[in-house]
N, C-alpha and C positions, 0 to 999 in steps of 0.2 A: 178437358184433359189437362193434367198437370203431372209434374214429377215431384217427389219429396224424398228426403233421405231414407235409406233402407233402415228399418228399425227392428227392435226385439219382437214385435208382434207379426213379423212378416214370414215366419218359418213355413206356415201352411201354404202360402202362395209359392214360395220357393220349392216346396215339395211337389206342388202341381206342375210347376215349370220344368224342373230338372229330374223329377222322378217318373215322368210319364214317357213311355217309349215313343209315342207319336210326336211329342214335343221335342224329343232329343234325337229324332231320326237322322238329322244332318250333323249331329255332334257326337257320334260314337255310342249312342244308346243312353239309357237312363242311368243316373248316378245312384249310388248306394245311399241308404239313410245316413250312414256315417259321413260320407262325402258331402251330403247336403247340409248336415249339421255343422261341419267345418266351414263350408261356404257361407252359411248364415252368420257365423261368428266373424268371419272376415268382412262380409258386406256391412254388418253393423258397425264395424270399426273404421270403415273406409268412406270418407265423405264424398267420394266420386261414384258411389253406387246408389241407384235410385229406384224407388217403386213407381210404376206408372199407375196413376189413379184416374179412373173415368167414372163419372156418375157416382162418386163417393166410395168406390171400392177399388181395391188393388187388382189390376188386370195384367200386370207384367213387370218386367225389370229392364233397365237400361243403365249402362255405366261405362266408365273408361278407366284405364290403368296405364302406367308407364312400363315400357319394356325396351330392350335393345333390339334393333332391327336394321339390317343393312349397314352396320357399323356405327350406329348412333342411337340416341334415345328418341323414342316416338311414343305417342299414345296409341293404344288399341281400344276400339269401341265394340260393344256388343249389346244385344237386346233380345228380348223374348216376350211374346204376348200370348195369353191364353187363347185357345181355339175359339171360344165364344165371343172374343173381342177382336178377332182378326178381321182384316178386310175393310177397316174403317179409317186407316191412316194413323192409328195410334202409335205404332212402332216408329214410323218416320217422324211424326211430330215430337215424340219423346226423344228420339235420337237427335233431332235438331236442337232441342234444349240442352242435351248432354254435350253436344259439340260446342255450344256457346259457353257452357261451364268450363270445358277444357280450354277453350280459347282465352277465357278470363284468367284461368290458372297460369297460363303463359309459360309453362316450363318446356314445352316441346313445340316445334314448328309444324310437324306433320302428325296426322292421325291416320291409322290404318284400320281397315275392317277385312276380315278373312272368311267370308261366307263360303260354304261348300258350293262347288260349281253346280251341283244338282239342286240348289235351293233358289229357285227363281225369285221368290218374294224378297228374300234378303238382298240378293244382287240388285233387284230393282230399287230397293231403298237406297243403296249406295249410289246408284246412278242419279236418282231423284235429288239426293242431297249434295250433289256436286263432286263426289269422289271420282278419281280417274282410275280406270282399270289398268294395272301395270302388267300383270301376268297371272297365269294359273300355276300353282306350286303344290307339291305334296307336303302334307303336315302329318305329324304323329300326335293325335289328340283323341281321347286321352291316351296315356302310354299304352302301347301295344296295338293301337288302332290307327291305320293310315287312311287318309282321305285327301282328295284333291280340292283345293280351295282357291278362290280368286283373291288376289292381293289388290285391294282398292286403297288409294291414298288421297287424302284431302290436305291441302295446304292451308293451315290455320291462319297464316299471315295474309292470305289473299282475300 
């Protein structure tokens, strides 16, 4: 397993990840083709967005971005792995590599992950990678959709 920068040839993978109702169950439902195309353009331009590659093929996405949270700048991290590649530790391995990339970038002290409280697999990844559970909060994502998420924090300096 490795991660590599998201590239122009990765749209079909993104369509499978973000256009599938089952894959987007905990994230407010599938994205429209227009939203996926916009996300593809943003991912291609962002060096902190990565394709997860296993056995020579793209099986998922992992990345981080900067945002304001609790009065200061933090990184937020996310990941997604195709159903046929789940259950083998790829999401946690890829996210660990993304954490190291964020740590090397050195712009923020903390990283947060906000998995839905009803997503046991993503919450388990946070615990496995050393994040601390702070609280459950209500989020609006995407606009018009409210969900309850756990706020997990990782100290990148620790």
